[in-house]
C-alpha positions, 0 to 999 in steps of 0.5 A: 346482569347475574355473573356465572361462574363461565364468565368468572373464569373468562375474566381470570383467563384474560388477567393472566394473559394480560400479565404475561403480556406485560411481563414479556414486554418489560423484559424485552425493554429491559434487555433493549433498554440502553440502561447500564449492567446495575440495571440503575438507569443510566445510559450506557457507556459507550466508546467513542469512535476512534479518531481518523488518524489518516492526513489526506493532505501531508504537507512534507514527504520523504521518498525511499526505495529504489531506482524507480522512485530515483527516476532510472533511464526517464531521462538519460540511459543508464542514469537517474533523473530524480525530477522526473520521480513520481515521488518527489520530483519537480518536473511539471509534465509528470506531476509527482506527488509531491508537487500535487500535494506540496505545490511547485513553490514548496515542493523542493523545501519539503520533499526528499529522496532517499531511494537508491538505484539498485537498492534492495529491502536490506538497505531500507532501514538506513534510507528510512532512518534518513527520511525519519530524521526530517520528521516528514509527514509522509514517507513514500516506500517503494521496494522489492523488485531488485530483491527479485531482480537478481542475477539467477532466481536462486539468488532472490532475496528470501520472504522472511528476509525481505519481512525482516527488513521492512519491519525494522524499518517501521520501527526506525520511523516510529522510533524517531517519527511517530506520527509520520504516514507511510504509503507503501508501492506494491512491486510491479510485476515484472513478468508483464514487464518482460512481455510487454518489453521484450518485443524491442530490439534496443531493450533486449540488448540493453538487458544483456547488460544484466538488468534484472537477469533473473526475470529478462535474461534469455529474453526469447527462451521460451523452453519450460525451464526459462518459463519455470524460472519466470514463474518463480520470479512472479510468485516471489513479487507476488509474496512480496506484496504480500508482506508489504501489505501485512506489514503495513497492516499492521501499522495505524498510519500506513497504507497499501496501495493494494496492489495498484501499481502491480495490477498496472499494465505499463504500455509501450509508452509508459516504459523507459525507451532506453532499456524498456523496463524502468518507467519513462517520464509517462509511466512516472507519472502514471506511478504519481497518479496512483499515488495520489489517488490512495493518498488522498481518498477517504478509504484505503484502497481494497486489496 
């Protein structure tokens, strides 16, 4: 068949189109290719994913903090009862975090409680130094309630002072025990505890002895001034929890509870029958459950 000029033009157009397609495919393939930046066809170097640093089954535990971790008012009025502590207690009814992780035989040998009733964040660096000396695999932290539980709302620990104490504490821990993990509990919702406990006449009499006067003082006062005072304490607790979250987030081996303790709705059964404020044995068990769930979880809790 004789080739016409029209046929030749069609063939040239098809060839040009084919070349364009091939060129475009090559460019795209080059963009998607795993070759390195030099274009020599070798696979690109990829950074390996960082190895997980959180051990979900630590073999030793040290606790720091305040009266809650000492089991205050859980067994005897106005007294510590560390055997029911949510963190390191030996009571099989409470089943502390240490008991759940280490077992009954090891809990007394490989867990230590350096918390002190009445302690605020200013005491935490020294407690943390004591804990670090044991080289524990896990340190539990529950602090902040006493910073808010001042004689008056004006005497609550300033937020930046609270932050500074936490940062110093972490530095002291890392200086001596660089690989220790840290589980940080949020501060309980003190306003909710007031709301729950104020219905108990005996509890309110104990409150008059000076327990957390900033929130529990004049428990039945519903005036605007009293409500503003309680709201101020509530907001300070939330600010402390934000600090706990922020400081913990800067450390690869630290887990914040995501606000789990703050959000937990303690009922009368979970509060001390003497002061209706501190956790009872049942309340300590609930705290232990929260801690164990967060420590052993594959991923840290979301807040």
